[in-house]
N, C-alpha and C positions, 0 to 999 in steps of 0.2 A: 411510705405515705399513708397515713390512716385518717379515718373520718372521726370527727368529734361531733356528737349530737348534743346540743347545748340546751339547757333550761335557761332561757334568756328573756330579760325584760329591759326595755330601754325607755329613756325619757321621751315625753311628747315632742312632736315636731316644733312646737312653739319655742323650744329652747334654741335660741339662735347661736350662730357662730361666735358673736361677740360675747354672749353670756358664757359660752364654753371657755373662752379665754379668761374671763373674769374668775370663773370657778376654779380654774387650775391654780390660781394663786392660793397659798396655804391658808390665808385667813378670810377668804371670801365666803360669806354665808349663802345658803340656798334655802329659800322659804318652802314651807309645805306645799304651797300652790304650784311652785315650780317643779316639785317632786311628784307630779302626777304621772306615774309610770304605767305603761300599757304593754300587753304582750304582743310580740311580733314573731314572724317566722324565724325559727332557729337558724343561726348561721352554720355553715359547714366549713370547718377549718381543716386544712391539710397540713400536717406537721411532720417533718422528717425526724425520726428518732433512731438512735443506735439500738441494735438488738439487745434484748434483755438476757441476762445469763442467770441460770438457776444457782442458788447458793446452798441447796439441800440435796444430798445424795439420793439416788433411787432411780428406778426405771423411768423411761419417758412416759409410759402409761400411767404410772403412779402420780406423775406431776401434772397430769391433765385435769382441767376443771371438770367437775361432775356435771355433765349435761346429757339431755336426751334429744335425739334427732327427731324431727317431724317432717312429714311431706303430705300436703293436702292439695286437692283440686278445689280452688276457691269457687264457691257458688256465685260470687260477685262478678267474676269476669271469665270463668272457665279455664283459667291458667293454673299450672302446678307451681306450688311454692314450697321451698324446703329451708329449714334452719335448725337452730338448737336453742334449748331452754334449760336453765340451770335446775338441777334436781333429778328426780326419778320420773319416769313416764307415768302420768296419772291415767292415761288411756289404756294401759296394759297391766291388768292386775294391780290396781292402785294401792293395795295395802303394803306400803313400804315407807321407810324413812331414809332420806338422803341427807347427810350432814356435810356442809361445806365450811371450810375454815375461812373466817373473816378476820382480817387484821385491821383494827382501828388505828389510824395514825394521826395523833394530834399535830397540826401544822401551825406553827407560830410564824407570823409574818412580821419582820422587823424592818421598818423603814429607816435606812441609814441617813445620817445627817439630822435626825430628829430623835426625840425620845418616844416616838409613837410605835407602839408594839401591840399587835393583835394576837392574843394568846388564848386558845380554847381551854387551856388547863387553869387559867387564872380566875379568881372570883370576880363577879360583877354584881354585887349585892343589889344595887338599885334596879337591875334589869332581870336577873336570874333568881334572886332570893338568896338568903343567907345559906352558906354551905354548899352552894351549887356552882358548877362550871358547865360550859357547853359540852364537855366530854362526859361528865358524870350524868348530866341530863339525857344525853344521847344514849348512853349505856342503859339507863333505867327506862327508856321509852319502849313503846310497843313494837318497835323495829326489832328489838333484841329480847324483850321480856314478854311473857304470856299475859293475855287478857281475854275475857269472854267476848266473842264476836258473833253478832247477828248481822248478816249482809243481805240486803234486799229481802228481809223478813225470814231468812233461813239461818238457823243456828248452826254455824260451821265449827263450833267448839271453842275451847279455851286454849289459845295458842298465840304465837306472834303474828303481827300484821302480815308479813310476807307469806307465812304459811296459810293464814286465813284467806288471803287473796288467791293463792294458787288453788286452794280447795274450791273457792267460790267460782272461779272462772272455768273450772273443769268439773263442776258439781255433778252433772249427770253421770260422770264416770266414777268419781271418788265417793259419792254419797253413801254407797253401800259398804264402803270400807272405812269411812271416817268414824272415829278419829285415828285410824291406823295409817293414813297417808300423811306424811310430813316432809316439808322442806325445813331443815334445821340448820342453824348456824353454830359453829364452834368459835366463839369470839375471844380474841386476845387483843390486848392494847400494847402497841409498840411504844418505845421511848419517843418523847416529843422531838419533832424535827423542826429546825429553824431555817427559814429562807430569808435572806437579806435582800432588800430591793432599794435602789436609790430613789428617793422622792424627787424625781426630776421631771415628772409629767409624762415621760415616755413609757418606761416600764412600770412606774409606780407613781401614785398621787394620793393625797388625802384631801377630803372635803369636809367642810363644816355644814352639816345637815340639821336644820331645825326639825325637831320632832324625833330625831334618832335617839333611841334609848341606850344603845351599846356605848359603854364608856371605855376610855383608854385605860389600859391596865398599869401604866407607869405614871401618868399624870392625870389630873382631874380636868379633862377638857370640858368646857361648858360654853356652848352646847357641844355634845360629843361629835367625834369625827368618824367618817367612813373611809376605810382604805380600799384602794383599787389597784389591781396588779394585772399586767398584760398576760393573756394566756400564752402568747408566743414565747414569753420569757419563762412563764411558770411551768408549762407542761414538760419540757425536757428535764427540769429539775425534779419533777415528780417521778419520772421514770428512772432517774438516777438514784433517788432515795429507795425505790423498790429494789434496784440492784444492790445497793449498799446494805440493805436490811436482809438480803438473801431470800426475799419473797419469791415464790415459784408459782407457775400457772395454775396449780390446783387451789391456790389461795386467792381471796379477793381483798386486796388492799384498799381501804376506804379512808381517804384523808378527810378530816373534819376541820373546818375553819370557823372563825367567829369574828364578826365586826369588819370583815373584809370581803369584797366581791371581786369579780374578774371581768376584764374588758377584752373585747375582740379587736385588739389594736391599741393605739396610743391611749394610755390610761387617763390622761387629762381631758380627753374628749368624751363627754358623757354620751355622745351618740354611739360610742362603742360599748357602753355599759348597759345593763349589768348582768353578767352571767352569774347565776347563783349556785350552779353545780354542773357537772357533766360526768359522763363515763366514757371509757375508751378501751381499746384492745389493739394488740398487734397481730391479730389473726383474721380469720374469715368467718362467714356465717356458720359454716360447718365445722370449723376448727378455730375457736375463738383465741387460742393462745393465752398470753398474759393479759388479763383484764384488770381494770382499776377504776376507781371513781373518786370524786371529790364533791363535798356538799357543805354548805354553811348551815349552822344552827341559827335559826332566824326568829327574831322576836316579833316580826310582823309590823314593825313601826314604819318601814320605808316602802314596802312592796305590797301592792294590793293582792289579796288572795293567798298570802303566805303566813305561816305561823309555825314556830318551834320546829317540828320534824317534817313539815310539808315538803321541803326541798330534799331532805334526806330520804323520805319515802319515795319521792319521784325518781331519784337516781338509783336507789337500791332496787326498786322494782323494775325499772327499765333494764338494769343489768340482768335481773333474773330472767325476764322474758326475751331480752335481746342482748346477750352478753357481748357480742362483737359489735353491736350498734348497726349491723347490716343485715339482719333477718329481713328478707324482701316480703312485701305485701302488695296487693293491688293499690294503686294510688288513691290517697285520701287527702283531705285538707280543708282549708277555709273554716277552721274551727279551733278553739283553744288558742294556743300560742302560734298556730300555723296559719299564715296567710299564703295562699298558693297551694301547691301539691307536695305531698311527702309520700315516700314509699317504703317505710320500714316499720318494724314492730316496736315503736317507742310508745309504751302504754301510758306515759304521763303527759305527753305533748298535747293531745286533743282535749285534755281536761285541766290544763294548768290554771291555777287560780280557783279551782273548785275543791272544797275540802270534804273529807269524810266526817261523820258525826264524831264529836270529841270522845276521848277515852281517858278516864282518870286512873292513874296507876298508884301502886302502894306508897310511892314517895309523896303523894298528895298533889302531884302536878298533872294538869289536864293537857293532853297532847292532841294534835290535829294532823293526821296523815292526809295526803291528797287522794281524791278520788281518781281511779284509774280505769282505762278501757280494758275490756276482756279480749282475749285472744279471738273469740268468734266475731267481734265487731269488725276486725280487719279482714277476715277471710270468709265469714258467713257460714262456716262449717265447723263442726258438724251440728252444733246446737248452741243456744244461748247458755249463759251461766246461771248461777243461783238466782232464784226469783223470776226466771224466764226473761231476763234483760241482759244488756250487753256492757254494763259497767258496774263498778263496785258500790255505787250508791244510787243506781237506777236512773241516772241522767240520760243514758242512751237506751231507748226502748227498741231500737232497730239497728241494723248493721250500718257501716259507714257508706256514705254515698261515693260513687266513683268521681274522681277528680282528674281532668275536667269532665263534664261541666262542674262548676263550683256549687256551693250550697252549704247549708248547715244541717246538723242532725237534730 
């Protein structure tokens, strides 16, 4: 039984049960006014999974994810917290490079009984531009390709966004070594995987959304449709694909979807929608085991505060700082997508919907990563990050407030 920490947005409360029933019908339109989505507290889903087996020979040590352990006494509450972070320890002789294998897995979602097919490897010229697919645009993005980064007024070097963020949040330790400190990814792309789901409103449903850009790759839907798939149906299939592909715990399998989102329960009920990505693991905070993630390449037409790689950056960087999803922190909350209290090192959740300054890459595409909270925002120790602040674009000038009592930062 594992925890999934979800990047989740749902429709406003004004969407009534009768409207839900209407929208579940295949041809029922949804107007832009009805699609006013707001962030809410992430759901916590407990899903039973069969154990994953390794498909590559080698010692058990060689198959472990490259992480460094930390233990701090938080200045926020005086308690001791321990967990693991992907990469090498930037607090101990930070001149080092740690390379982690990342396996990008294009995930095609085929709704049976229809010709509706959501494929991240297929062209979508009207939305993505000629010659582009969600996969190629993801590969060419700052998540995996270098760009010059200045974070909070500090030049942290020309590197990928994950590496730049890690340098920035531990800048007082790595600044004397930069650019010698790196979190690097060795990226490969697996064969496209297909999941078939019945368009029955339970495990899967499609909706007519006015204003949606994403087009169907087999038919010219007008207006385009959005696919929804139940996480309880989807997640066991993802772990099965990981096993089939022989992926091992030292690798990070990253599923990429396009034009489809995830529900936390019945797909036809938009109160269960829309999860844009999540990451998960079958281990613990100190021993993450097999980790994995899934994220949509998003054009920003349907969800406020999202654009291209914002979901991808959210999930990849939460995996980096919290590979198990269970690194404990003092309680924080009532901010970002979290209403109420949360107690883990999910660095995207308190700033969901807040984007970093755009970065234009050599392919001519301008990308938008999400702003993220620094390690020190959660624990208050040992110091702020680059620029003397506590997030990657300066939104957080101080540490998190204890929760309860509530409040915003």
